[in-house]
N, C-alpha and C positions, 0 to 999 in steps of 0.2 A: 145585527151581528151576523157574521158568517155562519152558515149552517154547519161547518166543521167546528166542533167544540174545542175549547182550550184543552179539554181532557185528552182528545186525540193528539193534539200537538205535544202535550206533556209526555204521553206514552211514547210517541215517536222519539223524543229526545232521550227518554230513559233507556230504551232498548237499542239505540243507535240507528233507528230508521230515519230516513229523510222525510221532510214534510211532503215532498213531491210524491213519495211512495204512498203516503197516507191519502193524499188527495186523488191519487190515481187508483184508489181501492186495491192496492197491492196487498197480498196476504201478509200479515205480521210475521216477523221472524220466528217468534215463539208462540205458534198457534196452539200448541199442546202444553199443558201444565207439566213443568219438569218434575213435579213431585209424583208423577205416575211412572210406571215402568220400572226401570232400574233405579230411578231416583225417588221412588216412593218412600215417604217418610220424612223427606226434607220439608221444612216449614216455610221457607221463603222461595217463591218462584223466581226471584231475582238472583238467588245464590247459584248461578250457573257454573261457577268454577268448582264448587263442591260436588255438584252433579257430575261434572266432567271427570273428577277424580274417581267417583264411584264407577262410572262407565269404564274408565281406563282399567281399574282393577278387575272388573267383571270380564273384560276382553282378555286380560292376561290369564284369568282363571280358566277361560274357555280354551285358550291356546295351550295351557298346561305344559309349558316348556317348549312347545313346537314353534318353529319359525313362522312369521306372518306370511311368508311366501307359500305356505302350505294351505292357506285359506282359499276356498273356491266358493262359487255361488251355490254349490250343491252339497257341500259337506255338512256334517252334523254339529259344527261349532255354532251354537245359537244362543241368543240372549233376548231379553225383553226389549221391545221398542217402546216408544212413548205411549202407544196405545195399549201396552201391556200384553202384546202378542209376541210369542217367540219367533224370531226371524234370524236369518243368516248374519254372521258377524259383519259382513260388508254393508248390509242394510242398516245394521245398528250404528255403524260409523257414519253413514249418511244421515240417519235420524238425529244423532247426537253430535254432529260436527261442530256446531257453535259451542256446545258445552265443553267438548274436548279442547277446542281452541282456547276457550277461556281458562281452562285448567293449565294448558301449556304456557299461557302468557302470564299466569299468576306467579306468586312468589314461592308457592309450595312445590312446583314441578322442578325436578332436576334435569340434568343434561340428557339422561337416557329417556326419561318420560317425554321430553320435548322432541327428541329425535324420532321416537316411535310414533308419536301422534302425527308428526309431519309426514312420515312415510305412509301411515294409514290414510290420512286425509288426501294426500296427493294421489294415491291409487284410486280412491272412489271418485275424486274429481276428474281424474284422467279418463276413467271408464265412461262417465256420464257426459263429459265434454264432447265426445264423438258419437256416443250412442244415444244421448238425450237424457235430460233430467227424468229420473224415475226408472231408468233402464235396469238398475240393479234390483229394485223391488219387483219389477215386472219380469225380470229375467228375459227381456225381449227388447228389440230395437224400438225406440220411441219415434213417432211420426215427426217429420220435418227435421230430424237430426241429420248431421252430415253422413252418418252411416246409412240411414234410411234412404237418403238421396242416391248414394252410391249403389245400394242394393237395387233400386229401381233402374238406375242407369245400366247396370250390368245385365239386368233381366230384360232390358229393352222395353220397359213399360211406357205406355203413351203418356206424353206430357211430362216425362221425367227430365227433360233437358238433353244432356249429352247421352248419346246412345253408345254404350261400350259392349253391346251384345256381339258386335262385329268390329274388330279393331282395323282401322285403315290408316293410310298415310296421313289423312287429315286429322284424325283424332288420337293418333298414337301417343303424342307427347302428353296430352291430358290424361290418357289412360295409364301411361307409365307413372306419372306423378301421383295419380290416385292409388295405384298399386303400392307405391313406395310408402305413402301415408298409411295405408291399411296394413302393410307389412310391419311398420314401426309399431302400430297400435297392437297388432297381434303379438309381436315380440315382447312388448312391455306389459300387456295385460292379459294375454292368452291364458296363462296359468291360473289367474284369478277367475276368469270366466269359465274355466273348466275344459279348455282345449288341450288335448294331449295327442300329438301327431294328427291323424285325420279323424280322431274320435272327439265327441263332445256330448254334453249331457243336458243342455237346455237351449232354448230358442235363440238367445243372444249369442251364445258361443257358436251355434250352428250358423247363424247369419254371418258372423265374422269369418269362420272357416270356409263355408261354401262360397261366399262372395270372393274371398281371396283366391281360392283354387280356380273358380270359374274365370275371373279376370286374368289371372296369370295364364291360364290355358288359352284364352282369346288372344292375348298378346303374343304368346308363343306361336300360335297359328299364323299370325301376321308375320312375325319375324321369320318363320319357316318358309314363307313364300319368297324365295331368293331366285329370281330369274337369272339364268346362267349368263345372259348377255349383260345384265346390269352388274353382276358380280365381276365378270371379266373386265368390263370397262373400268370399274372402280379400282381393281387391282392393278391393271395396266397403267392407269393414269398416275397413281401414287407411287408405283414402282419406278416409273420414268423420272418422277421428281426425285426420288431417293437416289437413283443412279447418278443424276447430275449433282445432287448435294454431296455425294461421296467424293466427287471430283472438284467440289467447290465451284461449280459452274451454274449459271442461270439456266432456267428452263423456259423454252419457247412454248407457251401454252396454246399457240395456234396449230401446233402439230397434232396429227391424229394418232391414236393409240395403235392403229393397225393399218394395213394396206387394203383392207376390205372395202368394197363399195359401200358408201354411206357410213363409214366409220366416224365416230365422234372425235372431236378435238378434246385435248386435256382441259381446255378452258370450259367447254360445255359440260364436261363430266364433273369437275370440281366446283362449278358454279362461280367462277371468277369473273370479275369485270375488267381484269387486266389482261394484256397479251403476253406478259412475261413475268415470271417469278424470279425475284432477285436471288443471286447466289448467297449462300450462308457460309459462315466460318465454322468448321467442325470443332473448334475449341470454345464456341460460344453457347453456353447452356440455354440461354433465353431463346436464341434463334432455333435451336434444336427442339425445344419444348413447343415453340410456335408451330413447327412443322407437324408435330404430333397432334396439336390442337386442330390444325387444318384438316386432319383426317377424322378425329373424333367429333368435330362439330358438323361434319357432313350429314345431311338429312338421312342418308342411307347407312350410316355407320352402324346403328343398332341392328340393322338387318344382317350385316356382314361381319360383325365384330368377333364372332366365334369361328370364322373361317381361318384355316391355317395360314393362307397367303397374307391375309390382313394382319394377323398376329405377328407374322415374321417381319413385316415392314415396320410395325411399331417397335418390335424388339430391336431392330437394327438401330433405330434412333435412340432407344433407351440405352443400348450398349455404348453408343458414342457418349451419351451423357454420363453414364457410369464411369467411363474411362477418364473423363475430365475430373470427376470426383476422386478417382483413384490416383491420378497424377497429383492432385492437390494434397491428398493424404500422404503420399510417399515422402513429401518434404516435411512431414510431421512424424514420420515413422521412427521406430526404435533403431532401425538399420541406419537411417540417415543421421539421427542424433548421435549414434555411436561413432559414425564416420567423422563428424565435424567436432565432436567433443572429447572422445577418448584420447588421453595423453599417452604417448609412447616415447621410448628412448630414441633420440635422434642420433643415429650413428655418425651422421655427418658433422654434428656439433654436440657439445657436451651439455645438452638440455633436453627437456621433454616438450613435445608438440603433439597436436592432434594428427590422426592419420591423414586427414585432408591436407593439413599444412605440410606434412612430411612428403607426401607424393608430389607436392608442388615445388619442392626444393631442387628437383632435378631439372636444371635449366641449361646444361652444357651438352652440345652435340646435337645429332639428328634425333628425330622422334624415336627411332629404333634404339639408338644408343641410350637415350633417357630411360626407355622401358627396360632395357637390359640392366642398366645401373640400378634401377629400383628393384628388379628381380633378385639381384645379387645380395641385397641386404635386408629385404622384407622378411620378417619372421612369420611363423605360422599363425600366431594370434592376430597380427596386423593384417595378414592376408585374408583371414576369415572376415574381418571387418570390411576390407575393401571389396571382397567378393560379394558380400551381402548387399553392400551399397550399390554395386553394379547391377545386380540382379533385381533389386527392389526399386532403385531410383533411376539409374542411367537407362535401363531398358524401357522404363515407362515414359521417358521424355525423349530419348534419342535412340534410333535404330541403326546399329552398325551392320551394313549389308554390302555385299560385293556382287559383281556380275562378271563372269568369265568371257573375255573377248580374245579369241585366238588362244595363245598360250599364257595369257596374263589375266589378272583380275583387276577390275576398275572399281573405284569406290562409289557406291550408290547409297551411302548413308544419308540420313536426314532426320530432322525432328519429327516425332509422332504428330499426326494431324490434330490430335486432341490436346496437345500441350499448349499452354498459354505463353505469351511473351514473357511474363514474369517468371514462369517456371524455366523457360529456356535461359533466361539471364542467370538464374540461380544455378542451373546446370553448368553453364560456362565458368562461373566463378568457383564452383566446388570441385570440378574435375579437370585436371590439366589436359590440354589438347592432345598431347602425345599418346594418351591412353586410347583415344578414339580416332587416331590417325592410321591410315593403311601404311604399314611399314614394310610389308613383303608382298609385292604384287605377283610373285610366282606362286606363293602358297595361299595368298588371300588373307594374310594375318594382320590384325591391328596391334597396336602397342599393348593393349590389355591382354591380348592372346599370348604374347610373348611372356608376360608375367605369369599368366595362368599355366602355361606349359612348364615353366621352370618350377613353380610351386607344386604342381602335380608330381613332378619328379622328386621333390623333397619329401612329399607325403609317402610316395611309394618306397623311397629309401628308408624312411622310418619304419614302415611296415616290414621291409625286408630284414631289419635287424631286431624286430620285436615279435609281432604276431606270427610272421611266417616261420620263425624258428622257435616259437614258444614251447613246443613239445619236445624239442631236441635236447638231449643231455649227452655228456660224454659217455654215459653208460649205454644209451640206446641208439646212438648214431650208427648208421649203416651206409653201405656203398651207394644205395639209391638216393641218399640225401646230398649227394655231391652238388647238384645244381642249386639247392637251397643254400648250402654253405657258401658256395662261390658268389652267389648273388648278395648274400649278407656281407661278405668280405669286400666286395666292390662298393656296396652302399656305405659301410662304416668308414671307408676311406674318404668318400665324398662328404660325409657328415662331420668327420673329425678334422680332416686336413684339406679337403677338396672344395668343390664349388658350392657346397651347401652349408659350410661351417658357419656362415653369418646368418643363416636363415632359421636357426634354432632358438627357441626360448631357453631360459635358464634351466627349466625342468627337463626340456628335451636334451639339453647338453649333458645333464646328469644321466639320463636314460642311455644316451649314446656311449658314455664312458663305461657304464655297466655292461652294455651290449658288447663293447669292444673286448672286455675281459672274457665274457662268455664265448664269443666267437673264437678267441685265441685258444680256449680250452677245447672247443669243439674241433678245431683244426688239428690239435694235437691228438685227440682221440681218433679222429678220422684217419690221420696219417698212420696211427698205430694199427689200424685195421689191416694194413699191408703186412705187418710183422706177425699178426695172428691169423693170417689168411691161409691157414692150413686146415685140412679136414679134421673133424672131430672136436673134442672139448678143448676149451682154453679158459683160464681164469680171467675174470674181469675185475677182481678185487672186491673186498667187503662181502665175501661169501657168494658173490654172483658169478655165474658161469655162462659162457657163450658156447655155441655149437655151430660149426660150419659144415656145409655139404662137402662132398668129395671134391668138388671143383673149387673149394675154398670160399664160396659165397655163403653168407649167413642163412641158416635154415629158416624158412618162412613160418611153417606151422607143421610140426610132426612129433610123434612119440618116438623116444629113443630109449632103448633098453641098455641097462648096464648090470650084467649078472642077471639076477632075478627081479631087479627093480626097474620101474619105468619112470621116465621123466618127460615132461612136455616142453618143447622149444617153440617159442613164438617170437618172430622178428629177430632170430639169431640169439635169443636170450632165454635161459631156463626160468620157468615160472616157479615162484615160491610162495608159501603161505596164502594160498588162494583156492577158491572153488573154480572149477572149470566145467562149462556146459558145452557138450559136443553137438554137432549137427543132428545126431541121432536121438537127441533128447535126454542123453544120460549125463549124470553129474559125477564128477570126480573131485577129490581133494588132494592138493600137493602140499607137503609139509615144509618146514623151514629149510630142509636140505634139498627140496625140490622133488622128493620121492612121492610117488603115488601111494596114498594110504589104503590099507586093506584090513578087513576084519577088526574094525574098531569104530567107536562113535566119535563124531566131530560135530561140535555145535548142536548136540542133541540128535544128530542124524546118523543112523547106522549105515556103515559102508561094508559091503560084502567082500568075499575073497577075490573077486575080480576088480575090486576098486570102485564099484558102482554104488552110489547112494540108493538105498532101498526105501526106508521109511523111518520115522523116529522110533518106532517100537519094534521093528523087525530085526532080529539078531541071529538069524541062521537059516 
């Protein structure tokens, strides 16, 4: 019979071990009786799920409501391990991992218990996967672990393999990859190890922090060695390619980057096997991204990636890519959707159509005549939709430009370099050609410009009859308001009976009618200024009085005496029922008749015999 007894085989099957593990003298999974430590008192050593439940509750009691992320190798959250010794919570989880797993997989564990156990065991497994089995209990790096090998490499120890004590071009890639791995480890588990900034409290935390800082410093030392000639060649080569790409031209790689003796060719600098770099299309994202990759894949890119000139080249390509994305987005924008979907009243026919379809109905005459016909009937709401579509969509896909030659302008318009064929086709279908046709070569105006000029005049006319005269009333109008009044009269004519009558919305038409009445009343009051244009007082009705200077002009700001009483005139009108603050800091009160109050209290404020407010309590 084989020397390995059937009892050993049975034991292996019971606890989930493989026969190969038994035959290889591997340590059994449950070398310590689970009835010791936290699980002391359990009768059956196979009842590992019950043990896991007890361990779970013990860990929760140690956390005492704190988050698990506050646990470190050095804090005072401790419990018994299987040997009955009080140890750190992380070591407890390592010791009882199998029991916790059994509890989590059993029927008594809920969602929260399972999630917590998964988090706990993942942390301890992650720590020891890199630092070595037993690293948590030892609070130190274990021999032959990946972390131990990196520590040796960074310190340049003999026989350690890769030497990262000095980073060079030959070992830079490996060193950078090692640093990224260590950084991820530090980010994921540093708080559990006890690393806080540059501080740490145990050998394992110290090994991680010191190795990370040293390797990072060694890499930075290498990257800082940026020979001026190498950087100059790098920038000149890729800038030459960029300039040709912007013109959608191929690049001759056999050309040198300067005229200096011994200057390198672009081909030699970028490491190409070809003599020419094909032209790219500026509306092709893939080709633009490949150009960026040509730079970032260069062996020297990491040396120079923080240089402003290198960043600027990459930014130029990224901006081209972003513009393509922007062009794509504008055809999904709110402005474009409003333009193609918002229904408006079609004054040419008795129906409702979108703004897009409406502007396309003007088909008779020259481009200029079409634009003028649109301008005559486009109302303010429709104009805002067209204007937004032009600024958001048209300008992203098509650039309206002119160049002056002699006394005239020539059309230099074209599609933007980043617009695709599909976008251009959409543009032509959505916007009638007369809008982007040069219609006035003496002024350099396009059809859209004619519409914009007309609609700007409509807006200004509306302002002239509303906001510009909002503060004017028949009672306060004065001679200096003549220009405002005349501008309002001109504007109201154009809005009601003139060139802008068809450009108003229903609401604006009501506003214009109300403004027309107001302007008529203002004109009547203004004309009456001539009949009261005498020096002194005159009645303005409703208890209001006006006062003119000796030359007949309204007094701007002055005290006027009448007998023993004083009155204040402002903008030709007597003030009533109001407090008045003068430049000297004194306060006066003018009663309902406009007379300056003396020797009495107003609003709880005592006013003396000179009419000056003294204080709430002063009375003499």
